[in-house]
Structure formats: C-alpha cells, structure tokens
C-alpha positions in Angstrom: 2.7 25.2 13.3 5.7 23.0 12.7 8.4 23.8 15.3 11.8 22.2 15.9 11.9 21.0 12.3 13.5 23.9 10.4 16.6 22.0 9.2 14.6 18.9 8.2 12.1 21.0 6.3 14.8 22.9 4.4 16.5 19.6 3.4 13.2 18.2 2.1 12.4 21.3 0.1 15.9 21.2 -1.4 15.2 17.6 -2.5 11.8 18.5 -3.8 13.3 21.2 -6.0 16.0 18.8 -7.2 13.2 16.4 -8.1 11.4 19.0 -10.1 14.7 19.4 -12.0 14.7 15.7 -12.8 16.8 14.3 -10.0 14.9 11.6 -8.0 15.8 10.3 -4.6 14.3 8.4 -1.6 14.2 10.0 1.9 13.6 7.9 5.0 12.0 9.8 7.9 12.2 8.0 11.2 11.4 8.6 14.8 9.2 7.3 17.7 5.4 7.3 17.6 4.1 10.9 17.7 7.4 12.5 17.0 6.1 14.4 14.0 6.9 12.2 11.0 3.4 12.5 9.5 3.3 16.3 10.2 6.6 16.7 8.4 5.4 14.6 5.5 2.2 16.6 5.4 4.2 19.8 5.2 6.2 18.3 2.4 3.0 17.3 0.6 1.6 20.8 0.9 4.8 22.4 -0.4 4.8 20.0 -3.3 1.2 20.7 -4.2 1.8 24.4 -4.0 4.7 23.9 -6.5 2.5 21.9 -8.9 4.0 18.5 -8.0 1.7 15.4 -8.3 1.4 13.8 -4.9 0.6 10.1 -4.2 0.3 8.5 -0.7 0.1 5.0 0.7 -0.2 3.8 4.3 0.5 0.7 6.4 -1.6 0.0 9.5 -1.1 -1.7 12.9 -3.4 -4.2 14.5 -3.9 -5.9 11.2 -2.1 -8.3 8.8 -0.7 -6.2 6.0 -1.2 -8.2 2.8 1.6 -8.6 0.2 2.4 -5.1 -1.2 -0.2 -3.6 1.2 1.1 0.1 1.2 1.4 0.1 -2.6 -2.1 -1.3 -3.0 -3.3 1.4 -0.5 -1.6 4.1 -2.7 -3.3 2.8 -5.8 -6.7 2.8 -4.0 -6.2 6.5 -3.4 -5.0 7.2 -6.9 -6.9 10.1 -8.5 -7.7 8.4 -11.7 -8.9 10.6 -14.5 -7.9 12.6 -17.6 -4.3 13.5 -17.8 -2.8 10.8 -15.5 -1.6 7.3 -16.5 -4.1 4.5 -15.5 -3.3 2.1 -12.6 -2.1 -1.3 -13.8 -4.9 -3.9 -13.5 -2.7 -6.1 -11.3 -2.8 -3.3 -8.6 -6.6 -2.9 -8.7 -8.6 -4.5 -5.9 -8.2 -8.3 -6.0 -5.5 -8.2 -8.7 -2.7 -9.2 -6.4 -4.2 -12.6 -6.1 -3.3 -13.2 -9.8 0.4 -12.3 -9.4 2.6 -15.2 -10.7 5.8 -13.3 -11.2 7.4 -10.8 -8.9 9.5 -9.4 -11.7 6.5 -8.8 -13.9 4.7 -7.0 -11.0 7.8 -4.9 -10.3 8.2 -4.1 -14.0 4.5 -2.9 -14.2 4.9 -0.7 -11.1 8.1 0.7 -12.3 6.6 1.5 -15.7 3.6 3.1 -14.0 5.7 5.4 -11.9 7.9 6.2 -14.9 4.8 7.2 -16.8 3.5 9.3 -13.9 6.8 11.1 -13.6 6.9 11.7 -17.3 3.5 13.5 -17.0 4.3 15.4 -13.8 7.1 15.8 -11.2 5.9 13.4 -8.5 6.1 13.0 -4.8 5.3 9.6 -3.4 4.8 9.3 0.4 4.7 5.9 2.1 3.6 6.2 5.7 4.4 3.8 8.6 6.6 1.3 6.8 7.4 -0.3 10.1 4.1 -2.2 9.6 4.9 -3.1 6.0 5.2 -6.7 4.8 8.6 -8.0 3.5 7.4 -8.0 -0.2 6.5 -4.3 0.1 10.0 -3.5 1.3 11.6 -5.5 -1.6 9.4 -3.5 -4.0 10.5 -0.3 -2.3 14.1 -1.2 -2.7 13.6 -2.1 -6.4 11.8 1.1 -7.3 14.1 3.3 -5.2 17.1 2.1 -7.2 15.5 3.4 -10.4 14.7 6.9 -9.1 17.9 8.9 -10.0 16.9 9.9 -13.6 13.2 10.5 -12.7 11.5 13.6 -11.4 10.2 11.6 -8.5 10.8 12.0 -4.8 9.9 9.0 -2.6 9.5 9.9 1.1 9.1 7.0 3.6 8.2 7.3 7.3 8.7 4.7 10.0 8.7 4.3 13.7 12.1 3.5 15.2 10.5 2.3 18.4 8.7 -0.5 16.5 11.9 -1.9 15.0 13.1 -4.9 17.1 16.2 -6.7 15.9 14.0 -9.4 14.2 11.9 -6.8 12.5 12.2 -6.9 8.6 12.7 -3.2 8.3 15.3 -3.1 11.1 17.4 -5.6 9.1 16.8 -4.0 5.7 16.9 -0.3 6.4 20.7 0.0 6.3 20.7 -1.9 2.9 17.9 0.2 1.6 19.7 3.4 2.4 23.0 2.1 1.0 21.6 0.6 -2.2 19.4 3.6 -3.1 21.7 6.4 -2.0 18.9 7.4 0.2 18.8 10.2 2.8 17.9 9.2 6.3 16.3 11.8 8.6 15.9 10.8 12.3 13.6 13.2 14.1 14.7 14.3 17.6 12.4 15.2 20.5 11.5 18.8 21.0 13.6 20.7 23.5 12.6 23.6 25.8 13.3 26.2 23.2 11.0 24.5 20.7 8.2 24.3 23.2 8.6 27.9 24.1 8.4 28.9 20.5 5.2 26.9 20.0 3.6 28.4 23.1 4.6 32.0 22.1 3.1 31.6 18.6 -0.3 30.1 19.6 -0.8 30.9 23.3 1.0 34.2 24.3 1.4 34.0 28.1 3.2 36.0 30.7 6.8 35.0 31.2 5.9 33.2 34.5 3.1 31.3 33.0 5.1 30.4 29.9 7.9 29.0 32.1 5.4 26.9 34.1 3.8 25.5 30.9 7.2 24.7 29.4 8.2 22.8 32.5 4.8 21.0 32.6 5.1 19.9 29.0 8.7 18.9 29.5 7.7 16.7 32.4 4.6 15.1 30.9 5.2 15.1 27.1 8.9 14.2 27.1 9.5 16.2 23.9 7.0 14.2 21.8 5.2 16.7 19.5 1.9 14.7 19.5 1.9 14.4 23.2 2.6 18.1 23.5 -0.2 19.0 21.1 -2.7 16.7 22.7 -1.9 17.9 26.2 -2.2 21.6 25.1 -5.6 20.9 23.5 -6.7 19.2 26.7 -5.6 22.0 28.9 -7.5 24.4 26.7 -10.6 22.2 26.5 -10.7 22.0 30.3 -10.2 25.7 30.7 -6.9 25.4 32.4 -5.4 27.3 29.5 -7.7 30.1 28.6 -7.8 33.6 27.0 -7.8 36.5 29.5 -8.2 40.2 29.1 -4.4 40.7 28.2 -3.5 37.5 26.6 -3.7 33.8 27.6 -3.7 32.6 31.2 -2.4 29.3 32.7 -4.3 28.1 35.7 -2.7 26.3 38.6 -2.0 22.8 37.3 0.7 21.5 39.6 -2.0 19.8 41.7 -4.2 18.7 38.9 -3.9 15.1 37.6 -3.5 15.4 33.9 -3.5 12.5 31.4 0.1 11.2 31.4 -0.5 9.1 28.2 -2.0 9.9 24.9 -4.5 7.1 25.3 -6.1 9.0 28.2 -6.1 12.2 26.1 -7.9 10.4 23.3 -10.3 8.8 25.8 -11.3 12.3 27.1 -11.7 13.6 23.5 -14.1 10.7 22.7 -16.1 11.5 25.9 -16.4 15.1 24.9 -17.8 14.2 21.5 -20.4 11.9 23.1 -20.4 8.7 25.1 -22.8 7.2 22.5 -19.8 7.3 20.1 -17.5 5.2 22.3 -18.8 1.7 21.4 -19.2 2.3 17.7 -15.7 3.8 17.5 -14.3 0.9 19.5 -16.0 -1.5 17.1 -14.4 0.5 14.3 -11.0 0.1 16.0 -11.4 -3.6 16.0 -12.3 -3.7 12.3 -9.1 -1.9 11.4 -7.5 1.4 10.5 -9.7 1.6 7.4 -13.4 0.9 8.1 -15.8 -0.1 5.3 -19.1 1.6 6.2 -21.1 -1.5 5.2 -19.1 -3.7 7.6 -19.2 -1.1 10.3 -23.0 -0.8 10.0 -23.4 -4.6 10.1 -21.3 -4.9 13.3 -22.9 -2.0 15.1 -26.4 -2.9 14.2 -27.2 0.8 13.5 -29.3 2.0 10.6 -27.6 3.8 7.7 -28.5 7.3 8.8 -27.5 6.8 12.4 -24.1 5.4 11.4 -23.5 8.4 9.1 -24.4 10.8 11.9 -21.8 9.1 14.1 -19.2 9.1 11.4 -19.8 12.8 10.7 -19.4 13.7 14.4 -16.2 11.6 14.6 -14.9 13.4 11.5 -15.7 16.8 13.0 -13.7 15.8 16.1 -10.7 14.8 13.9 -11.0 11.2 15.1 -11.9 9.9 11.6 -11.6 11.1 8.0 -13.8 10.1 5.2 -12.5 8.5 2.0 -13.3 10.3 -1.2 -15.4 7.5 -2.6 -17.8 7.6 0.4 -17.6 3.9 1.1 -15.2 3.9 4.1 -13.7 6.0 6.8 -10.3 5.8 8.4 -8.7 6.8 11.7 -6.9 10.1 11.4 -4.0 8.6 13.4 -3.0 5.1 14.2 -2.5 6.1 17.9 -6.2 7.1 18.0 -7.2 3.6 17.0 -4.8 2.0 19.4 -6.2 3.9 22.3 -9.8 3.0 21.4 -8.8 -0.6 20.7 -7.1 -1.0 24.1 -10.2 0.5 25.8 -12.2 -2.7 25.0 -12.0 -5.5 27.4 -10.1 -8.5 25.9 -13.0 -10.9 26.1 -15.3 -8.5 24.2 -12.5 -7.8 21.7 -12.3 -11.5 21.0 -16.0 -11.7 20.3 -15.9 -8.7 18.0 -12.9 -10.0 16.1 -14.7 -13.3 15.5 -17.8 -11.5 14.2 -15.7 -9.3 11.9 -13.7 -12.4 10.7 -16.9 -14.2 9.9 -18.4 -11.2 8.1 -15.3 -10.8 5.9 -15.0 -14.6 5.2 -18.6 -14.6 3.9 -17.8 -12.0 1.2 -17.4 -13.2 -2.4 -13.6 -12.4 -2.6 -12.5 -12.3 1.0 -9.3 -10.6 2.1 -7.3 -13.7 3.2 -4.9 -11.8 5.4 -7.8 -9.8 7.0 -9.9 -12.8 7.8 -6.8 -14.7 9.2 -5.9 -11.7 11.4 -9.4 -11.3 12.9 -9.7 -15.1 13.6 -6.2 -15.0 15.2 -7.2 -12.2 17.5 -10.5 -14.0 18.4 -8.5 -17.1 19.3 -10.6 -19.0 16.7 -9.1 -22.2 15.3 -10.3 -21.2 11.8 -7.3 -18.8 11.8 -5.0 -21.7 10.9 -6.7 -22.4 7.6 -6.9 -18.8 6.6 -3.3 -18.2 7.5 -2.3 -21.1 5.3 -4.4 -19.8 2.4 -2.8 -16.3 2.8 0.6 -17.9 2.9 0.0 -19.9 -0.2 -1.2 -16.7 -2.0 2.0 -15.0 -1.0 4.1 -17.9 -2.1 2.5 -18.0 -5.5 3.4 -14.3 -5.8 7.0 -15.2 -4.9 6.6 -13.1 -1.7 8.3 -15.9 0.2 9.2 -14.0 3.3 5.6 -12.9 3.7 4.5 -16.5 3.2 6.9 -17.6 6.0 5.2 -15.1 8.3 1.8 -16.6 7.6 2.9 -20.3 7.9 4.8 -19.6 11.0 1.8 -17.9 12.6 -0.4 -20.9 11.7 2.2 -23.2 13.2 2.4 -21.1 16.4 -1.4 -21.5 16.8 -1.1 -25.2 16.6 1.6 -25.5 19.3 0.4 -27.6 22.2 -2.8 -28.7 20.4 -3.1 -32.4 20.8 -3.1 -34.3 17.5 -1.7 -31.4 15.5 1.9 -32.5 15.3 1.7 -33.5 11.6 0.0 -30.3 10.5 2.4 -28.1 12.5 5.4 -30.1 11.2 4.3 -29.6 7.6 4.0 -25.8 8.2 7.4 -25.6 9.7 8.7 -27.7 6.9 7.3 -25.1 4.4 8.9 -22.3 6.5 12.3 -24.0 6.5 12.3 -24.5 2.7 11.1 -21.0 1.9 14.0 -19.6 4.1 16.7 -21.7 2.5 18.0 -18.8 0.4 17.3 -15.8 2.7 17.9 -17.2 6.2 19.3 -20.7 6.0 20.2 -20.8 9.7 16.6 -20.2 10.7 15.4 -22.6 8.1 17.6 -25.3 9.6 16.0 -24.8 13.0 12.5 -25.0 11.5 13.3 -28.1 9.5 14.8 -29.8 12.6 11.6 -29.1 14.5 9.6 -30.4 11.5 11.6 -33.7 11.6 11.0 -34.0 15.4 7.2 -33.5 15.0 7.2 -36.0 12.1 8.7 -38.6 14.5 6.1 -37.7 17.2 3.2 -37.9 14.8 4.3 -41.2 13.4 4.9 -39.6 10.0 8.2 -41.0 8.7 7.7 -39.3 5.3 7.6 -35.8 7.0 10.6 -36.7 9.1 12.6 -37.9 6.2 11.6 -35.0 3.9 12.6 -32.6 6.6 16.0 -34.3 6.9 16.6 -34.0 3.2 15.6 -30.4 3.1 17.7 -29.6 6.2 20.6 -31.1 4.4 20.5 -29.0 1.3 19.7 -25.9 3.4 22.9 -26.6 5.3 24.6 -26.7 1.9 23.2 -23.2 1.1 24.8 -22.2 4.4 28.1 -23.6 3.1 28.1 -26.6 5.4 28.4 -29.2 2.6 29.9 -32.0 4.8 27.0 -32.3 7.3 24.5 -31.2 4.7 25.3 -34.1 2.3 25.2 -36.5 5.2 21.7 -35.4 6.1 20.5 -35.4 2.5 21.8 -38.9 1.9 20.2 -40.2 5.2 16.9 -38.6 4.3 16.8 -40.0 0.8 17.7 -43.4 2.2 14.9 -43.2 4.6 12.4 -42.3 1.9 13.5 -45.3 -0.2 13.3 -47.8 2.7 10.3 -50.1 3.0 7.5 -49.4 3.6 8.0 -45.7 3.0 9.0 -46.3 -0.6 5.3 -47.1 -1.2 4.4 -43.4 -0.4 3.3 -41.8 -3.7 3.3 -38.0 -3.9 -0.2 -36.9 -4.9 -1.6 -33.6 -6.1 -3.3 -33.0 -2.7 0.0 -33.4 -0.8 2.4 -31.5 -3.1 1.6 -28.0 -1.8 3.6 -28.6 1.4 6.4 -30.4 -0.5 6.7 -28.1 -3.5 9.3 -25.4 -4.2 6.8 -23.4 -6.2 3.0 -23.7 -6.0 1.2 -24.4 -9.2 -1.3 -21.9 -10.5 -4.0 -24.5 -10.6 -6.0 -25.5 -7.5 -6.2 -29.2 -6.8 -9.8 -30.5 -6.9 -11.5 -33.8 -6.6 -9.7 -37.0 -5.6 -5.9 -36.9 -5.3 -4.2 -38.2 -8.4 -0.9 -40.0 -8.4 2.1 -38.6 -10.3 2.8 -41.4 -12.8 6.5 -40.8 -12.8 6.6 -40.8 -9.0 4.6 -44.1 -9.0 7.2 -45.6 -11.4 10.1 -44.5 -9.3 8.5 -45.8 -6.2 7.9 -49.2 -7.8 11.7 -49.5 -8.2 12.5 -48.1 -4.7 13.6 -44.7 -5.8 12.5 -41.3 -4.2 12.2 -38.2 -6.4 14.4 -36.5 -3.8 17.4 -38.6 -5.1 17.5 -36.2 -8.0 18.7 -33.4 -5.7 21.9 -35.2 -4.7 23.9 -34.8 -7.9 23.7 -31.0 -7.7 25.1 -30.7 -4.2 27.6 -33.5 -4.6 28.9 -31.8 -7.7 29.0 -28.4 -6.0 31.1 -29.9 -3.2 33.6 -31.5 -5.7 32.4 -35.1 -5.2 32.1 -35.7 -8.9 32.3 -39.4 -9.1 29.4 -39.9 -6.8 27.4 -37.2 -8.5 28.0 -38.8 -11.9 26.9 -42.2 -10.8 23.7 -41.0 -9.0 22.9 -38.4 -11.7 23.2 -40.8 -14.7 21.2 -43.5 -13.0 18.4 -41.2 -11.8 18.0 -39.6 -15.2 17.9 -43.0 -16.9 15.2 -44.1 -14.4 13.2 -41.0 -15.1 13.6 -41.4 -18.9 11.9 -44.9 -18.6 9.0 -43.5 -16.5 5.7 -42.0 -17.7 5.4 -38.2 -17.9 6.4 -36.5 -14.7 4.4 -34.3 -12.4 5.7 -31.2 -10.6 7.8 -32.8 -7.9 9.6 -35.2 -10.4 10.1 -32.3 -12.9 11.8 -30.3 -10.2 14.0 -33.4 -9.4 14.9 -33.7 -13.1 16.0 -30.0 -13.0 18.2 -30.6 -10.0 19.8 -33.6 -11.5 20.5 -31.8 -14.8 21.9 -28.9 -12.8 24.3 -31.3 -11.2 25.3 -32.8 -14.5 26.0 -29.4 -15.9 28.4 -28.7 -13.1 30.1 -32.1 -13.6 30.5 -31.6 -17.4 32.0 -28.2 -16.9 34.4 -29.5 -14.3 35.5 -32.2 -16.6 36.1 -29.9 -19.5 33.0 -30.6 -21.5 31.5 -27.2 -22.1 29.0 -28.2 -24.8 27.6 -31.0 -22.7 27.5 -28.7 -19.7 25.5 -26.1 -21.6 23.1 -28.7 -22.8 22.5 -29.9 -19.2 22.0 -26.4 -17.9 19.5 -25.8 -20.7 17.5 -28.9 -19.8 17.5 -27.9 -16.1 16.1 -24.5 -17.1 13.4 -26.1 -19.2 12.3 -28.1 -16.2 12.3 -25.1 -13.8 10.6 -22.9 -16.3 7.6 -25.2 -16.3 7.3 -24.6 -12.6 8.0 -20.8 -12.6 10.9 -21.6 -10.3 12.8 -18.4 -11.0 15.5 -18.7 -8.3 17.0 -21.9 -9.6 16.6 -20.7 -13.2 18.9 -17.9 -12.1 21.3 -20.4 -10.5 21.6 -22.4 -13.8 22.4 -19.3 -15.7 25.0 -18.1 -13.2 26.6 -21.5 -13.1 26.7 -21.6 -16.9 28.3 -18.2 -17.0 30.8 -19.0 -14.3 31.7 -22.6 -15.1 31.4 -22.6 -18.9 31.5 -19.2 -20.5 34.2 -17.5 -18.4 36.8 -20.4 -18.8 35.8 -21.7 -22.2 34.0 -18.8 -23.9 36.2 -15.8 -23.2 35.8 -14.4 -26.7 32.0 -14.8 -26.7 31.2 -11.5 -25.1 27.7 -11.2 -26.5 26.7 -14.7 -25.2 28.2 -13.9 -21.8 26.2 -10.7 -21.7 23.0 -12.5 -22.6 23.4 -15.0 -19.8 24.2 -12.3 -17.3 21.2 -10.3 -18.4 18.9 -13.4 -18.2 20.3 -14.3 -14.7 19.6 -10.8 -13.5 16.0 -10.9 -14.8 15.4 -14.3 -13.2 16.8 -13.0 -9.8 14.5 -10.0 -10.0 11.5 -12.3 -10.6 12.6 -14.4 -7.6 13.4 -11.3 -5.4 10.9 -12.2 -2.7 12.8 -15.4 -2.0 16.0 -13.6 -1.0 17.0 -11.4 1.9 17.6 -7.8 0.9 21.3 -7.2 0.2 
C-alpha cells in the first residue's frame, strides 16, 4: 500500500489525464534513497496501463560507468517491439551508439521516434535514477522535454537528492531542466507518525498499545524512510516478532532485541534466509552490475547452466532479482540490494572479480568500452587507462563532450603519481581542458595549466606550448582577452621556435590535439600532414591561424589583418591540408570575417564566413559552424541587411541547428 503520498499521487494522475488529452509535460520526482520514488512511479505506471496508456521505462545504475545515453538505450532495450508500435531507430539498437557522428541527428531520430509513439498511443515514459545518468543523457532529456507540450506524452523522471553533490551534473542542471521544460518538481518527504500508523493499521491490525510501540520503533530505526520501514516490518514478521494471534496481530517485546539498523543488514538477513549457497553467486552478480548477463554470470561463477538457473529462480522468488523478458539476463530488483551485496565482499576479492569481469567483457567481439573501463578501474588494473581513453574518444565522436571529459579525467587520475606517465597524463588533461572551453572554461583553464606543467616535467615542449595556446583562447571564452591573447601569442611563439618548429603533426598524434575526432581510425605508420610540413619548413605553426579570430574579436584589427593575411597566403602555397591545418584555416577565415564586417565590407565578410564554414564542415565541428553563422548574422546581416528578412531567418535557423548538433559541448542553460 502507498501511504503518505496521496497528494503526490493525485497530482500525477491529473497530469496523466492531461497527457491523454494531448498535453505533455515532464515531472521530476526526487528524494533520498528508499523514500518511495520507484513505488510512486510504479503506481503511476499501473494507473497508466489501466487507462490504456503505452508505458516505456529506462534505468540508470550505480557501481558502473553509464555509457553515453545509457538510460535511453536501456529504455530501447526494454521496448516491446511488435505490430502496432513504431520501430526503434537503428542508432539506438545495441552497438548503434558507436556510430553516432551528430548529436543533432541522434536527437532528431529520438524525437521523431517518440512523436510517432505518441501519435499511436498516449504514452508515459519513466526514467529511473537519473542521478546516475551521464551528461549526454541529461542533454537529451532537456531537448526532448522541451518538445512535449503538444504531444500526448508524460515524461516522469526519478532521482536521489542525497546523491547530488554540488559538482554533480544533475545538481547543476536540474534547475535549468525544470525552468526550460516548464517541468513539475515533486520532492518526496519522509513518512511521519500518522503515515506509519495508517500503514500498520491496514496490514497489521494491532492493539493500541502494540501499535504505539511499533510506530515508535519504526520512527526510531527507519527515520521515516519507506523502504527502511517496509524492510524492517518484513524482518520483524519473518523473525516472528510480529505475528498473527487469535484476535489480530501481536508485537513481541523488541526493546531489548538488536534489530538491523541499516538496510544492508536487512538484505543480508534476507539472503541468508534464501540460502547461504546463494550468497557468493549473488555477490559475483553484484560485482558484474545492476543488469547481469546470464552467460557472463555463469562464466564467473563456474556453475553449470541448470545450477545457475536454479539460483536465479530462487533469487527471483525472494524478490532479490527479476528476469528480463528475453531470458538472457537478470537484474537486481532494487539498486540498494545490489549495493548491500557488493559491500559484503571484501575489497581484495572484489578487485579480483572486477579484473576477471573486465577481461571477460574485453574479450567479446564488440566490448562495452565503458563497462570494461569501469571494471578495470575497480580492479586497480592499469589497463583501465586505455579503455577509459577509448570510451572518451567514442563519446567525443558522438559530441558528448562532457561525458568524454569524465572518461579522460578518470584516466588522468589513474596516472597521477605514476613515474614516467607525465606526458600521457598531460595530454589527457589537455584534452579535458579543450573539451571544457565552451561549457566550463574556468575548469578548462586549470586543466590546461596542469597540462603545461606536466609537459615541462616530461620534457615535452610541444605539449607545454600547445597547452599554453589552448589556455589562452579558453581564457578568451571566459572573456579575459587581455591575458588570453598574451598566452596564445607566447604559446605560438614557442611552437615556432627552434627546434620545436621541426615537430610535424602526424595522424597518430592528432587525436589529443584535435577539436573533433575524425571518423576514421589511424592505422599503420604515422603520416605527416603535407600542409603542416610546409608550414613547419618556413617556421610557422598551424596554431598561428587561431590568432586572427581572437585578435579581431578583441578589437585589435590591424594585428589580426596582418597575421590572417600572411597565414592564409602561406597555407595557399602549401600542399593539401590535413585536419589540424584545415581547422586553423577555418579559424583564420572566421577572424577575417569579423575584420571585414568591422571595416564595412559585408560581402567580403560573408565570403570569409562561408570559407570558414566549409573548413569546419569537413571536420563535423558543429560548434564553430554555429559561431560563424551567429557572427555573420550579428556583424553583417543586422547592420547591413536589415531588409533581408528571409536571409536573416535562414542564418538564424542554420545556427540553431548547428548548436543543437553540438549540444553535448555546452553546459545546459
């Protein structure tokens, strides 16, 4: 029975009815672990099903590394495909996320999918435990939620408030999500004495004296947490301290009995009652994850197929696990159950099991990069670094930049204090700093300063100089053009000074330098960018092409013109450019566009912006494509094309589309 939630339930039913009448909305249900978020969501699900509403659910899980768009992929994996419902987009099938090249295209496909679903049936979408979601998933949530108003679709999100530290992505984004989506926020309170009394009277009718004692006991030990209350009552009943008598239920003397004060102990007792032979298999399952593939569980336990199925069936009967419809996996009924089992394993044994699970996952044909990285991390295995980098690069290719930062930062943290790893750690922090330049420039500046320091320690002047350049333009994004341009100029000068000018960017090194990763995977011997080789031969770094943009943006037009004209002339005399030089051409042309607009040359400005976009388009660098469009709109069309309404609208629409495609590079709001 759901007690203490009458008002919340009525509010949700009202929104469900409104959804059925074509008015969509998003509802955020928050509270501490065990407060009843999942129970309330389940009640809503049952109410929706009874009213003929189509229900879809997705989950996030703790003690694992949620991949980009994890809860959405989980939702699609549960999707009841068949006649009468729209098919799941291929990009959201297993493994499809690895092929994502455009966040905007992904978002458009998902939006179209839910629009089709809502056109077929009024729909309820439940996303559980968003406090464990990756940043890309939160951005997708924000995008989709903003489109809900005209659709018969109710989106209900649950999250734990006690998991949201100040640095947590959801903590930072929740106010913006609620504001931008006109969302409803429901914060679940703890149960009070009246709620507990109602629960007891409904299920365990006691004498007034016994009821008072039980309410006091639950108040003291459960602190108003519904899950703690429920588990404690089950334990009292299982141990015959709460039992049926001849005239109703009876409560034994419990003041002198030591009861489990924490849910972990309650779960431990429940496992014991099911059978001690289940403890180790369930603990291994807890190490594997919230969702446990049966083949992997069997491999790690060493049990034969029938023995494992018997254990799974007993755990399902005990409500510790639930089976997936496809019969290939089981999952823990509640994340807290898994946490209790996980913590019951001694840390040294956990490390061994994590290593074994990581090796098993890594050996699969299409391994889950985030999953392998997580298990090797927990095992303290040095292989975690390589897998974290691979996972980060996958996220970066999908323009889930903040997720990529999480992976690269985790890899860098593992290398801290490891002798001889200064160069590798510096490059990872360099990548973090550059990926944060739009969303969190202040943090990016810190990472880039550390990358420069590590470059100096490692004797890598290129890394140190590159970090200085990038720290400079990141300062510019933080509106500190004075210091930013000083650092940029110093970094470029260092890159062009002998013997560093002999450094030639190669395909094998561009991943850590690049703004956007290429779709191709480098193979074989590194090849030198011909344009970079030419520039190097005349003592010019490709980073020089960045200076005109930020000089022009700061109003230093004469310097910007001189550097921009000279750099573009040098590039024009060079062989065909590779990715790094192409990006530099785009930056220089962007600067020239700003210059021409400032000097009253609208046609020349538009031509420069167009050439910049052509360069960026070849790199799928959607963020700077948007910048060129916005600059053209602001600096050219508004002052010089006031009557060209259609063209202004076209530029604004194109800029909005580019920003959507680059959404994972920016902070929400």
